[in-house]
mmCIF file as Biopython writes it, N, C-alpha, C and O atoms, coordinates in Angstrom:
data_model
#
loop_
_atom_site.group_PDB
_atom_site.id
_atom_site.type_symbol
_atom_site.label_atom_id
_atom_site.label_alt_id
_atom_site.label_comp_id
_atom_site.label_asym_id
_atom_site.label_entity_id
_atom_site.label_seq_id
_atom_site.pdbx_PDB_ins_code
_atom_site.Cartn_x
_atom_site.Cartn_y
_atom_site.Cartn_z
_atom_site.occupancy
_atom_site.B_iso_or_equiv
_atom_site.auth_seq_id
_atom_site.auth_asym_id
_atom_site.pdbx_PDB_model_num
ATOM 1   N N  . MET A ? 1  ? 47.606 -3.061  -50.255 1.0 0.0 1  A 1 
ATOM 2   C CA . MET A ? 1  ? 47.283 -3.352  -48.893 1.0 0.0 1  A 1 
ATOM 3   C C  . MET A ? 1  ? 48.320 -3.634  -47.989 1.0 0.0 1  A 1 
ATOM 4   O O  . MET A ? 1  ? 49.097 -4.546  -48.271 1.0 0.0 1  A 1 
ATOM 5   N N  . GLU A ? 2  ? 48.470 -2.942  -46.853 1.0 0.0 2  A 1 
ATOM 6   C CA . GLU A ? 2  ? 49.683 -3.106  -45.952 1.0 0.0 2  A 1 
ATOM 7   C C  . GLU A ? 2  ? 49.460 -4.297  -45.152 1.0 0.0 2  A 1 
ATOM 8   O O  . GLU A ? 2  ? 48.336 -4.651  -44.795 1.0 0.0 2  A 1 
ATOM 9   N N  . GLN A ? 3  ? 50.620 -4.968  -44.847 1.0 0.0 3  A 1 
ATOM 10  C CA . GLN A ? 3  ? 50.601 -6.253  -44.149 1.0 0.0 3  A 1 
ATOM 11  C C  . GLN A ? 3  ? 50.529 -5.857  -42.493 1.0 0.0 3  A 1 
ATOM 12  O O  . GLN A ? 3  ? 51.166 -4.899  -42.055 1.0 0.0 3  A 1 
ATOM 13  N N  . HIS A ? 4  ? 49.813 -6.575  -41.771 1.0 0.0 4  A 1 
ATOM 14  C CA . HIS A ? 4  ? 49.681 -6.228  -40.374 1.0 0.0 4  A 1 
ATOM 15  C C  . HIS A ? 4  ? 50.802 -7.043  -39.487 1.0 0.0 4  A 1 
ATOM 16  O O  . HIS A ? 4  ? 51.011 -6.723  -38.317 1.0 0.0 4  A 1 
ATOM 17  N N  . ASN A ? 5  ? 51.468 -8.060  -40.095 1.0 0.0 5  A 1 
ATOM 18  C CA . ASN A ? 5  ? 52.478 -8.744  -39.372 1.0 0.0 5  A 1 
ATOM 19  C C  . ASN A ? 5  ? 53.882 -8.360  -39.659 1.0 0.0 5  A 1 
ATOM 20  O O  . ASN A ? 5  ? 54.823 -9.102  -39.376 1.0 0.0 5  A 1 
ATOM 21  N N  . LEU A ? 6  ? 54.018 -7.243  -40.200 1.0 0.0 6  A 1 
ATOM 22  C CA . LEU A ? 6  ? 55.371 -6.672  -40.631 1.0 0.0 6  A 1 
ATOM 23  C C  . LEU A ? 6  ? 56.421 -6.669  -39.390 1.0 0.0 6  A 1 
ATOM 24  O O  . LEU A ? 6  ? 56.217 -6.059  -38.340 1.0 0.0 6  A 1 
ATOM 25  N N  . ARG A ? 7  ? 57.483 -7.383  -39.651 1.0 0.0 7  A 1 
ATOM 26  C CA . ARG A ? 7  ? 58.712 -7.430  -38.683 1.0 0.0 7  A 1 
ATOM 27  C C  . ARG A ? 7  ? 59.055 -5.974  -38.235 1.0 0.0 7  A 1 
ATOM 28  O O  . ARG A ? 7  ? 58.974 -5.067  -39.063 1.0 0.0 7  A 1 
ATOM 29  N N  . PRO A ? 8  ? 59.407 -5.745  -37.043 1.0 0.0 8  A 1 
ATOM 30  C CA . PRO A ? 8  ? 59.982 -4.466  -36.725 1.0 0.0 8  A 1 
ATOM 31  C C  . PRO A ? 8  ? 61.202 -4.158  -37.431 1.0 0.0 8  A 1 
ATOM 32  O O  . PRO A ? 8  ? 62.025 -5.060  -37.588 1.0 0.0 8  A 1 
ATOM 33  N N  . GLY A ? 9  ? 61.433 -2.955  -37.892 1.0 0.0 9  A 1 
ATOM 34  C CA . GLY A ? 9  ? 62.667 -2.634  -38.600 1.0 0.0 9  A 1 
ATOM 35  C C  . GLY A ? 9  ? 62.372 -2.764  -40.050 1.0 0.0 9  A 1 
ATOM 36  O O  . GLY A ? 9  ? 63.366 -2.703  -40.773 1.0 0.0 9  A 1 
ATOM 37  N N  . HIS A ? 10 ? 61.239 -2.928  -40.627 1.0 0.0 10 A 1 
ATOM 38  C CA . HIS A ? 10 ? 61.039 -3.226  -42.045 1.0 0.0 10 A 1 
ATOM 39  C C  . HIS A ? 10 ? 59.913 -2.445  -42.623 1.0 0.0 10 A 1 
ATOM 40  O O  . HIS A ? 10 ? 59.006 -2.110  -41.860 1.0 0.0 10 A 1 
ATOM 41  N N  . LEU A ? 11 ? 59.859 -2.100  -43.937 1.0 0.0 11 A 1 
ATOM 42  C CA . LEU A ? 11 ? 58.849 -1.192  -44.557 1.0 0.0 11 A 1 
ATOM 43  C C  . LEU A ? 11 ? 58.277 -2.187  -45.524 1.0 0.0 11 A 1 
ATOM 44  O O  . LEU A ? 11 ? 58.896 -3.159  -45.960 1.0 0.0 11 A 1 
ATOM 45  N N  . THR A ? 12 ? 56.810 -1.799  -45.878 1.0 0.0 12 A 1 
ATOM 46  C CA . THR A ? 12 ? 56.262 -2.458  -47.030 1.0 0.0 12 A 1 
ATOM 47  C C  . THR A ? 12 ? 56.735 -1.609  -48.238 1.0 0.0 12 A 1 
ATOM 48  O O  . THR A ? 12 ? 57.391 -0.575  -48.112 1.0 0.0 12 A 1 
ATOM 49  N N  . ALA A ? 13 ? 56.316 -2.178  -49.496 1.0 0.0 13 A 1 
ATOM 50  C CA . ALA A ? 13 ? 56.788 -1.420  -50.635 1.0 0.0 13 A 1 
ATOM 51  C C  . ALA A ? 13 ? 56.042 -0.142  -50.915 1.0 0.0 13 A 1 
ATOM 52  O O  . ALA A ? 13 ? 56.476 0.695   -51.707 1.0 0.0 13 A 1 
ATOM 53  N N  . HIS A ? 14 ? 54.913 -0.007  -50.253 1.0 0.0 14 A 1 
ATOM 54  C CA . HIS A ? 14 ? 54.269 1.294   -50.179 1.0 0.0 14 A 1 
ATOM 55  C C  . HIS A ? 14 ? 54.803 2.246   -49.342 1.0 0.0 14 A 1 
ATOM 56  O O  . HIS A ? 14 ? 54.922 3.420   -49.692 1.0 0.0 14 A 1 
ATOM 57  N N  . GLN A ? 15 ? 55.156 1.804   -48.187 1.0 0.0 15 A 1 
ATOM 58  C CA . GLN A ? 15 ? 55.947 2.768   -47.128 1.0 0.0 15 A 1 
ATOM 59  C C  . GLN A ? 15 ? 57.263 3.255   -47.745 1.0 0.0 15 A 1 
ATOM 60  O O  . GLN A ? 15 ? 57.638 4.423   -47.640 1.0 0.0 15 A 1 
ATOM 61  N N  . THR A ? 16 ? 58.012 2.207   -48.459 1.0 0.0 16 A 1 
ATOM 62  C CA . THR A ? 16 ? 59.191 2.625   -49.059 1.0 0.0 16 A 1 
ATOM 63  C C  . THR A ? 16 ? 59.031 3.555   -50.116 1.0 0.0 16 A 1 
ATOM 64  O O  . THR A ? 16 ? 59.833 4.483   -50.219 1.0 0.0 16 A 1 
ATOM 65  N N  . ALA A ? 17 ? 58.055 3.415   -50.947 1.0 0.0 17 A 1 
ATOM 66  C CA . ALA A ? 17 ? 57.789 4.420   -52.016 1.0 0.0 17 A 1 
ATOM 67  C C  . ALA A ? 17 ? 57.500 5.813   -51.475 1.0 0.0 17 A 1 
ATOM 68  O O  . ALA A ? 17 ? 58.012 6.810   -51.983 1.0 0.0 17 A 1 
ATOM 69  N N  . ARG A ? 18 ? 56.614 5.868   -50.367 1.0 0.0 18 A 1 
ATOM 70  C CA . ARG A ? 18 ? 56.381 7.058   -49.879 1.0 0.0 18 A 1 
ATOM 71  C C  . ARG A ? 18 ? 57.504 7.819   -49.330 1.0 0.0 18 A 1 
ATOM 72  O O  . ARG A ? 18 ? 57.651 9.024   -49.531 1.0 0.0 18 A 1 
ATOM 73  N N  . LEU A ? 19 ? 58.411 6.985   -48.530 1.0 0.0 19 A 1 
ATOM 74  C CA . LEU A ? 19 ? 59.722 7.628   -47.757 1.0 0.0 19 A 1 
ATOM 75  C C  . LEU A ? 19 ? 60.612 8.138   -48.921 1.0 0.0 19 A 1 
ATOM 76  O O  . LEU A ? 19 ? 61.221 9.201   -48.800 1.0 0.0 19 A 1 
ATOM 77  N N  . LEU A ? 20 ? 60.694 7.377   -50.063 1.0 0.0 20 A 1 
ATOM 78  C CA . LEU A ? 20 ? 61.647 7.826   -51.140 1.0 0.0 20 A 1 
ATOM 79  C C  . LEU A ? 20 ? 60.926 8.816   -51.999 1.0 0.0 20 A 1 
ATOM 80  O O  . LEU A ? 20 ? 61.632 9.454   -52.780 1.0 0.0 20 A 1 
ATOM 81  N N  . GLY A ? 21 ? 59.671 9.048   -51.987 1.0 0.0 21 A 1 
ATOM 82  C CA . GLY A ? 21 ? 59.044 10.070  -52.843 1.0 0.0 21 A 1 
ATOM 83  C C  . GLY A ? 21 ? 58.973 9.505   -54.269 1.0 0.0 21 A 1 
ATOM 84  O O  . GLY A ? 21 ? 59.200 10.272  -55.204 1.0 0.0 21 A 1 
ATOM 85  N N  . VAL A ? 22 ? 58.688 8.286   -54.488 1.0 0.0 22 A 1 
ATOM 86  C CA . VAL A ? 22 ? 58.639 7.618   -55.806 1.0 0.0 22 A 1 
ATOM 87  C C  . VAL A ? 22 ? 57.413 6.742   -55.776 1.0 0.0 22 A 1 
ATOM 88  O O  . VAL A ? 22 ? 56.777 6.514   -54.747 1.0 0.0 22 A 1 
ATOM 89  N N  . GLY A ? 23 ? 57.097 6.225   -57.069 1.0 0.0 23 A 1 
ATOM 90  C CA . GLY A ? 23 ? 55.967 5.197   -57.177 1.0 0.0 23 A 1 
ATOM 91  C C  . GLY A ? 23 ? 56.519 3.815   -57.027 1.0 0.0 23 A 1 
ATOM 92  O O  . GLY A ? 23 ? 57.729 3.587   -57.009 1.0 0.0 23 A 1 
ATOM 93  N N  . LEU A ? 24 ? 55.603 2.912   -56.920 1.0 0.0 24 A 1 
ATOM 94  C CA . LEU A ? 24 ? 55.900 1.463   -56.746 1.0 0.0 24 A 1 
ATOM 95  C C  . LEU A ? 24 ? 56.775 0.975   -57.937 1.0 0.0 24 A 1 
ATOM 96  O O  . LEU A ? 24 ? 57.694 0.182   -57.728 1.0 0.0 24 A 1 
ATOM 97  N N  . ASP A ? 25 ? 56.532 1.387   -59.036 1.0 0.0 25 A 1 
ATOM 98  C CA . ASP A ? 25 ? 57.383 0.926   -60.195 1.0 0.0 25 A 1 
ATOM 99  C C  . ASP A ? 25 ? 58.683 1.280   -60.015 1.0 0.0 25 A 1 
ATOM 100 O O  . ASP A ? 25 ? 59.558 0.456   -60.278 1.0 0.0 25 A 1 
ATOM 101 N N  . THR A ? 26 ? 58.996 2.497   -59.561 1.0 0.0 26 A 1 
ATOM 102 C CA . THR A ? 26 ? 60.474 2.857   -59.244 1.0 0.0 26 A 1 
ATOM 103 C C  . THR A ? 26 ? 61.111 2.000   -58.111 1.0 0.0 26 A 1 
ATOM 104 O O  . THR A ? 26 ? 62.297 1.672   -58.142 1.0 0.0 26 A 1 
ATOM 105 N N  . VAL A ? 27 ? 60.293 1.671   -57.151 1.0 0.0 27 A 1 
ATOM 106 C CA . VAL A ? 27 ? 60.880 0.736   -56.249 1.0 0.0 27 A 1 
ATOM 107 C C  . VAL A ? 27 ? 61.161 -0.583  -56.871 1.0 0.0 27 A 1 
ATOM 108 O O  . VAL A ? 27 ? 62.235 -1.120  -56.603 1.0 0.0 27 A 1 
ATOM 109 N N  . ARG A ? 28 ? 60.360 -1.140  -57.632 1.0 0.0 28 A 1 
ATOM 110 C CA . ARG A ? 28 ? 60.771 -2.373  -58.313 1.0 0.0 28 A 1 
ATOM 111 C C  . ARG A ? 28 ? 62.077 -2.163  -59.255 1.0 0.0 28 A 1 
ATOM 112 O O  . ARG A ? 28 ? 62.910 -3.047  -59.453 1.0 0.0 28 A 1 
ATOM 113 N N  . GLN A ? 29 ? 62.123 -0.958  -59.762 1.0 0.0 29 A 1 
ATOM 114 C CA . GLN A ? 29 ? 63.378 -0.713  -60.640 1.0 0.0 29 A 1 
ATOM 115 C C  . GLN A ? 29 ? 64.588 -0.795  -59.732 1.0 0.0 29 A 1 
ATOM 116 O O  . GLN A ? 29 ? 65.550 -1.499  -60.038 1.0 0.0 29 A 1 
ATOM 117 N N  . LEU A ? 30 ? 64.549 -0.120  -58.678 1.0 0.0 30 A 1 
ATOM 118 C CA . LEU A ? 30 ? 65.520 0.067   -57.763 1.0 0.0 30 A 1 
ATOM 119 C C  . LEU A ? 30 ? 66.142 -1.373  -57.343 1.0 0.0 30 A 1 
ATOM 120 O O  . LEU A ? 30 ? 67.348 -1.603  -57.266 1.0 0.0 30 A 1 
ATOM 121 N N  . VAL A ? 31 ? 65.084 -2.312  -57.081 1.0 0.0 31 A 1 
ATOM 122 C CA . VAL A ? 31 ? 65.514 -3.535  -56.645 1.0 0.0 31 A 1 
ATOM 123 C C  . VAL A ? 31 ? 66.055 -4.232  -57.832 1.0 0.0 31 A 1 
ATOM 124 O O  . VAL A ? 31 ? 67.038 -4.949  -57.643 1.0 0.0 31 A 1 
ATOM 125 N N  . HIS A ? 32 ? 65.540 -4.128  -59.096 1.0 0.0 32 A 1 
ATOM 126 C CA . HIS A ? 32 ? 66.012 -4.852  -60.297 1.0 0.0 32 A 1 
ATOM 127 C C  . HIS A ? 32 ? 67.539 -4.337  -60.503 1.0 0.0 32 A 1 
ATOM 128 O O  . HIS A ? 32 ? 68.440 -5.135  -60.763 1.0 0.0 32 A 1 
ATOM 129 N N  . ARG A ? 33 ? 67.743 -3.033  -60.376 1.0 0.0 33 A 1 
ATOM 130 C CA . ARG A ? 33 ? 68.987 -2.420  -60.450 1.0 0.0 33 A 1 
ATOM 131 C C  . ARG A ? 33 ? 70.145 -2.785  -59.400 1.0 0.0 33 A 1 
ATOM 132 O O  . ARG A ? 33 ? 71.330 -2.552  -59.640 1.0 0.0 33 A 1 
ATOM 133 N N  . GLY A ? 34 ? 69.711 -3.352  -58.272 1.0 0.0 34 A 1 
ATOM 134 C CA . GLY A ? 34 ? 70.487 -3.802  -57.234 1.0 0.0 34 A 1 
ATOM 135 C C  . GLY A ? 34 ? 70.690 -2.641  -56.193 1.0 0.0 34 A 1 
ATOM 136 O O  . GLY A ? 34 ? 71.532 -2.761  -55.303 1.0 0.0 34 A 1 
ATOM 137 N N  . GLN A ? 35 ? 69.936 -1.557  -56.309 1.0 0.0 35 A 1 
ATOM 138 C CA . GLN A ? 35 ? 70.260 -0.479  -55.466 1.0 0.0 35 A 1 
ATOM 139 C C  . GLN A ? 35 ? 69.427 -0.628  -54.172 1.0 0.0 35 A 1 
ATOM 140 O O  . GLN A ? 35 ? 69.640 0.130   -53.226 1.0 0.0 35 A 1 
ATOM 141 N N  . LEU A ? 36 ? 68.545 -1.526  -54.119 1.0 0.0 36 A 1 
ATOM 142 C CA . LEU A ? 36 ? 67.681 -1.723  -52.875 1.0 0.0 36 A 1 
ATOM 143 C C  . LEU A ? 36 ? 67.419 -3.421  -52.843 1.0 0.0 36 A 1 
ATOM 144 O O  . LEU A ? 36 ? 67.173 -4.074  -53.857 1.0 0.0 36 A 1 
ATOM 145 N N  . THR A ? 37 ? 67.506 -3.901  -51.684 1.0 0.0 37 A 1 
ATOM 146 C CA . THR A ? 37 ? 67.398 -5.349  -51.599 1.0 0.0 37 A 1 
ATOM 147 C C  . THR A ? 37 ? 66.131 -5.564  -50.639 1.0 0.0 37 A 1 
ATOM 148 O O  . THR A ? 37 ? 65.847 -4.903  -49.641 1.0 0.0 37 A 1 
ATOM 149 N N  . ARG A ? 38 ? 65.443 -6.646  -51.184 1.0 0.0 38 A 1 
ATOM 150 C CA . ARG A ? 38 ? 64.253 -7.105  -50.319 1.0 0.0 38 A 1 
ATOM 151 C C  . ARG A ? 38 ? 64.785 -7.899  -49.197 1.0 0.0 38 A 1 
ATOM 152 O O  . ARG A ? 38 ? 65.777 -8.624  -49.265 1.0 0.0 38 A 1 
ATOM 153 N N  . SER A ? 39 ? 63.994 -7.690  -48.086 1.0 0.0 39 A 1 
ATOM 154 C CA . SER A ? 39 ? 64.529 -8.352  -46.754 1.0 0.0 39 A 1 
ATOM 155 C C  . SER A ? 39 ? 63.452 -9.257  -46.171 1.0 0.0 39 A 1 
ATOM 156 O O  . SER A ? 39 ? 63.510 -9.588  -44.987 1.0 0.0 39 A 1 
ATOM 157 N N  . GLY A ? 40 ? 62.535 -9.639  -46.920 1.0 0.0 40 A 1 
ATOM 158 C CA . GLY A ? 40 ? 61.439 -10.436 -46.254 1.0 0.0 40 A 1 
ATOM 159 C C  . GLY A ? 40 ? 60.199 -10.305 -47.140 1.0 0.0 40 A 1 
ATOM 160 O O  . GLY A ? 40 ? 60.225 -9.850  -48.284 1.0 0.0 40 A 1 
ATOM 161 N N  . GLY A ? 41 ? 59.080 -10.758 -46.485 1.0 0.0 41 A 1 
ATOM 162 C CA . GLY A ? 41 ? 57.769 -10.711 -47.158 1.0 0.0 41 A 1 
ATOM 163 C C  . GLY A ? 41 ? 57.666 -11.664 -48.220 1.0 0.0 41 A 1 
ATOM 164 O O  . GLY A ? 41 ? 58.393 -12.657 -48.248 1.0 0.0 41 A 1 
ATOM 165 N N  . THR A ? 42 ? 56.790 -11.416 -49.112 1.0 0.0 42 A 1 
ATOM 166 C CA . THR A ? 42 ? 56.511 -12.461 -50.171 1.0 0.0 42 A 1 
ATOM 167 C C  . THR A ? 42 ? 56.949 -11.748 -51.564 1.0 0.0 42 A 1 
ATOM 168 O O  . THR A ? 42 ? 57.345 -10.582 -51.552 1.0 0.0 42 A 1 
ATOM 169 N N  . ALA A ? 43 ? 56.870 -12.406 -52.613 1.0 0.0 43 A 1 
ATOM 170 C CA . ALA A ? 43 ? 57.181 -11.931 -53.952 1.0 0.0 43 A 1 
ATOM 171 C C  . ALA A ? 43 ? 56.196 -10.781 -54.272 1.0 0.0 43 A 1 
ATOM 172 O O  . ALA A ? 43 ? 56.539 -9.774  -54.890 1.0 0.0 43 A 1 
ATOM 173 N N  . ARG A ? 44 ? 54.966 -11.004 -53.812 1.0 0.0 44 A 1 
ATOM 174 C CA . ARG A ? 44 ? 53.854 -9.899  -54.213 1.0 0.0 44 A 1 
ATOM 175 C C  . ARG A ? 44 ? 53.921 -8.829  -53.258 1.0 0.0 44 A 1 
ATOM 176 O O  . ARG A ? 44 ? 53.610 -7.687  -53.597 1.0 0.0 44 A 1 
ATOM 177 N N  . GLN A ? 45 ? 54.315 -9.111  -52.045 1.0 0.0 45 A 1 
ATOM 178 C CA . GLN A ? 45 ? 54.346 -8.029  -50.987 1.0 0.0 45 A 1 
ATOM 179 C C  . GLN A ? 45 ? 55.621 -8.029  -50.226 1.0 0.0 45 A 1 
ATOM 180 O O  . GLN A ? 45 ? 55.640 -8.534  -49.104 1.0 0.0 45 A 1 
ATOM 181 N N  . PRO A ? 46 ? 56.752 -7.471  -50.778 1.0 0.0 46 A 1 
ATOM 182 C CA . PRO A ? 46 ? 58.050 -7.607  -50.185 1.0 0.0 46 A 1 
ATOM 183 C C  . PRO A ? 46 ? 58.137 -6.460  -49.085 1.0 0.0 46 A 1 
ATOM 184 O O  . PRO A ? 46 ? 57.463 -5.430  -49.108 1.0 0.0 46 A 1 
ATOM 185 N N  . TRP A ? 47 ? 59.094 -6.810  -48.102 1.0 0.0 47 A 1 
ATOM 186 C CA . TRP A ? 47 ? 59.528 -5.871  -47.250 1.0 0.0 47 A 1 
ATOM 187 C C  . TRP A ? 47 ? 60.978 -5.380  -47.523 1.0 0.0 47 A 1 
ATOM 188 O O  . TRP A ? 47 ? 61.748 -6.106  -48.151 1.0 0.0 47 A 1 
ATOM 189 N N  . TYR A ? 48 ? 61.356 -4.188  -47.072 1.0 0.0 48 A 1 
ATOM 190 C CA . TYR A ? 48 ? 62.600 -3.698  -47.092 1.0 0.0 48 A 1 
ATOM 191 C C  . TYR A ? 48 ? 63.043 -3.211  -45.763 1.0 0.0 48 A 1 
ATOM 192 O O  . TYR A ? 48 ? 62.247 -2.622  -45.032 1.0 0.0 48 A 1 
ATOM 193 N N  . ALA A ? 49 ? 64.313 -3.433  -45.401 1.0 0.0 49 A 1 
ATOM 194 C CA . ALA A ? 49 ? 64.848 -3.091  -44.133 1.0 0.0 49 A 1 
ATOM 195 C C  . ALA A ? 49 ? 64.881 -1.470  -44.038 1.0 0.0 49 A 1 
ATOM 196 O O  . ALA A ? 49 ? 65.303 -0.825  -44.998 1.0 0.0 49 A 1 
ATOM 197 N N  . VAL A ? 50 ? 64.521 -0.962  -43.103 1.0 0.0 50 A 1 
ATOM 198 C CA . VAL A ? 50 ? 64.412 0.453   -42.833 1.0 0.0 50 A 1 
ATOM 199 C C  . VAL A ? 50 ? 65.863 1.169   -43.018 1.0 0.0 50 A 1 
ATOM 200 O O  . VAL A ? 50 ? 65.972 2.248   -43.602 1.0 0.0 50 A 1 
ATOM 201 N N  . ALA A ? 51 ? 66.934 0.484   -42.480 1.0 0.0 51 A 1 
ATOM 202 C CA . ALA A ? 51 ? 68.246 1.013   -42.644 1.0 0.0 51 A 1 
ATOM 203 C C  . ALA A ? 51 ? 68.611 1.236   -44.132 1.0 0.0 51 A 1 
ATOM 204 O O  . ALA A ? 51 ? 69.107 2.269   -44.580 1.0 0.0 51 A 1 
ATOM 205 N N  . ASP A ? 52 ? 68.311 0.173   -44.806 1.0 0.0 52 A 1 
ATOM 206 C CA . ASP A ? 52 ? 68.541 0.112   -46.317 1.0 0.0 52 A 1 
ATOM 207 C C  . ASP A ? 52 ? 67.731 1.222   -46.934 1.0 0.0 52 A 1 
ATOM 208 O O  . ASP A ? 52 ? 68.243 1.960   -47.775 1.0 0.0 52 A 1 
ATOM 209 N N  . VAL A ? 53 ? 66.548 1.355   -46.565 1.0 0.0 53 A 1 
ATOM 210 C CA . VAL A ? 53 ? 65.819 2.412   -47.286 1.0 0.0 53 A 1 
ATOM 211 C C  . VAL A ? 53 ? 66.236 3.896   -46.949 1.0 0.0 53 A 1 
ATOM 212 O O  . VAL A ? 53 ? 66.116 4.832   -47.740 1.0 0.0 53 A 1 
ATOM 213 N N  . GLN A ? 54 ? 66.741 3.986   -45.670 1.0 0.0 54 A 1 
ATOM 214 C CA . GLN A ? 54 ? 67.158 5.320   -45.255 1.0 0.0 54 A 1 
ATOM 215 C C  . GLN A ? 54 ? 68.430 5.530   -45.928 1.0 0.0 54 A 1 
ATOM 216 O O  . GLN A ? 54 ? 68.596 6.645   -46.421 1.0 0.0 54 A 1 
ATOM 217 N N  . ALA A ? 55 ? 69.295 4.728   -46.036 1.0 0.0 55 A 1 
ATOM 218 C CA . ALA A ? 55 ? 70.542 4.791   -46.696 1.0 0.0 55 A 1 
ATOM 219 C C  . ALA A ? 55 ? 70.467 5.166   -48.184 1.0 0.0 55 A 1 
ATOM 220 O O  . ALA A ? 55 ? 71.264 5.941   -48.712 1.0 0.0 55 A 1 
ATOM 221 N N  . LEU A ? 56 ? 69.538 4.614   -48.766 1.0 0.0 56 A 1 
ATOM 222 C CA . LEU A ? 56 ? 69.297 4.948   -50.255 1.0 0.0 56 A 1 
ATOM 223 C C  . LEU A ? 56 ? 68.663 6.295   -50.362 1.0 0.0 56 A 1 
ATOM 224 O O  . LEU A ? 56 ? 68.922 6.984   -51.348 1.0 0.0 56 A 1 
ATOM 225 N N  . HIS A ? 57 ? 67.852 6.734   -49.433 1.0 0.0 57 A 1 
ATOM 226 C CA . HIS A ? 57 ? 67.145 8.040   -49.357 1.0 0.0 57 A 1 
ATOM 227 C C  . HIS A ? 57 ? 68.268 9.020   -49.257 1.0 0.0 57 A 1 
ATOM 228 O O  . HIS A ? 57 ? 68.336 9.931   -50.081 1.0 0.0 57 A 1 
ATOM 229 N N  . ALA A ? 58 ? 69.134 8.900   -48.326 1.0 0.0 58 A 1 
ATOM 230 C CA . ALA A ? 58 ? 70.156 9.794   -48.073 1.0 0.0 58 A 1 
ATOM 231 C C  . ALA A ? 58 ? 71.177 9.885   -49.327 1.0 0.0 58 A 1 
ATOM 232 O O  . ALA A ? 58 ? 71.648 10.974  -49.656 1.0 0.0 58 A 1 
ATOM 233 N N  . LYS A ? 59 ? 71.483 8.725   -49.988 1.0 0.0 59 A 1 
ATOM 234 C CA . LYS A ? 59 ? 72.232 8.761   -51.238 1.0 0.0 59 A 1 
ATOM 235 C C  . LYS A ? 59 ? 71.595 9.528   -52.275 1.0 0.0 59 A 1 
ATOM 236 O O  . LYS A ? 59 ? 72.237 10.335  -52.947 1.0 0.0 59 A 1 
ATOM 237 N N  . ARG A ? 60 ? 70.278 9.305   -52.453 1.0 0.0 60 A 1 
ATOM 238 C CA . ARG A ? 60 ? 69.499 10.064  -53.505 1.0 0.0 60 A 1 
ATOM 239 C C  . ARG A ? 60 ? 69.506 11.463  -53.241 1.0 0.0 60 A 1 
ATOM 240 O O  . ARG A ? 60 ? 69.656 12.277  -54.153 1.0 0.0 60 A 1 
ATOM 241 N N  . ARG A ? 61 ? 69.327 11.853  -51.842 1.0 0.0 61 A 1 
ATOM 242 C CA . ARG A ? 61 ? 69.176 13.312  -51.629 1.0 0.0 61 A 1 
ATOM 243 C C  . ARG A ? 61 ? 70.516 13.884  -51.782 1.0 0.0 61 A 1 
ATOM 244 O O  . ARG A ? 61 ? 70.559 15.034  -52.221 1.0 0.0 61 A 1 
ATOM 245 N N  . THR A ? 62 ? 71.636 13.287  -51.499 1.0 0.0 62 A 1 
ATOM 246 C CA . THR A ? 62 ? 73.007 13.868  -51.745 1.0 0.0 62 A 1 
ATOM 247 C C  . THR A ? 62 ? 73.187 13.999  -53.190 1.0 0.0 62 A 1 
ATOM 248 O O  . THR A ? 62 ? 73.647 15.044  -53.650 1.0 0.0 62 A 1 
ATOM 249 N N  . ARG A ? 63 ? 72.854 13.003  -53.950 1.0 0.0 63 A 1 
ATOM 250 C CA . ARG A ? 63 ? 72.966 13.209  -55.516 1.0 0.0 63 A 1 
ATOM 251 C C  . ARG A ? 63 ? 72.196 14.284  -56.100 1.0 0.0 63 A 1 
ATOM 252 O O  . ARG A ? 63 ? 72.658 14.900  -57.061 1.0 0.0 63 A 1 
ATOM 253 N N  . LYS A ? 64 ? 70.911 14.608  -55.546 1.0 0.0 64 A 1 
ATOM 254 C CA . LYS A ? 64 ? 70.143 15.601  -56.055 1.0 0.0 64 A 1 
ATOM 255 C C  . LYS A ? 64 ? 70.781 17.059  -55.684 1.0 0.0 64 A 1 
ATOM 256 O O  . LYS A ? 64 ? 70.688 17.993  -56.480 1.0 0.0 64 A 1 
ATOM 257 N N  . ALA A ? 65 ? 71.402 17.184  -54.483 1.0 0.0 65 A 1 
ATOM 258 C CA . ALA A ? 65 ? 72.009 18.260  -54.141 1.0 0.0 65 A 1 
ATOM 259 C C  . ALA A ? 65 ? 73.325 18.809  -54.831 1.0 0.0 65 A 1 
ATOM 260 O O  . ALA A ? 65 ? 73.740 19.968  -54.847 1.0 0.0 65 A 1 
ATOM 261 N N  . ALA A ? 66 ? 73.920 17.568  -55.449 1.0 0.0 66 A 1 
ATOM 262 C CA . ALA A ? 66 ? 75.120 18.022  -56.194 1.0 0.0 66 A 1 
ATOM 263 C C  . ALA A ? 66 ? 75.049 18.625  -57.575 1.0 0.0 66 A 1 
ATOM 264 O O  . ALA A ? 66 ? 76.079 18.984  -58.145 1.0 0.0 66 A 1 
#
């Protein structure tokens, strides 16, 4: 379920997963490995900063191209 009171400049876990082209489990693993940081929300419904997600997406895309 998407949160309706999401702060500007943030994405839900579902939105983050869609943007990265991965599942929610992978988003949790990225957080666990320190590659992505939560920037708000709750433990069950975290938010991620758009800039952080975009930077991770670019990094992953560059790594795949190499």
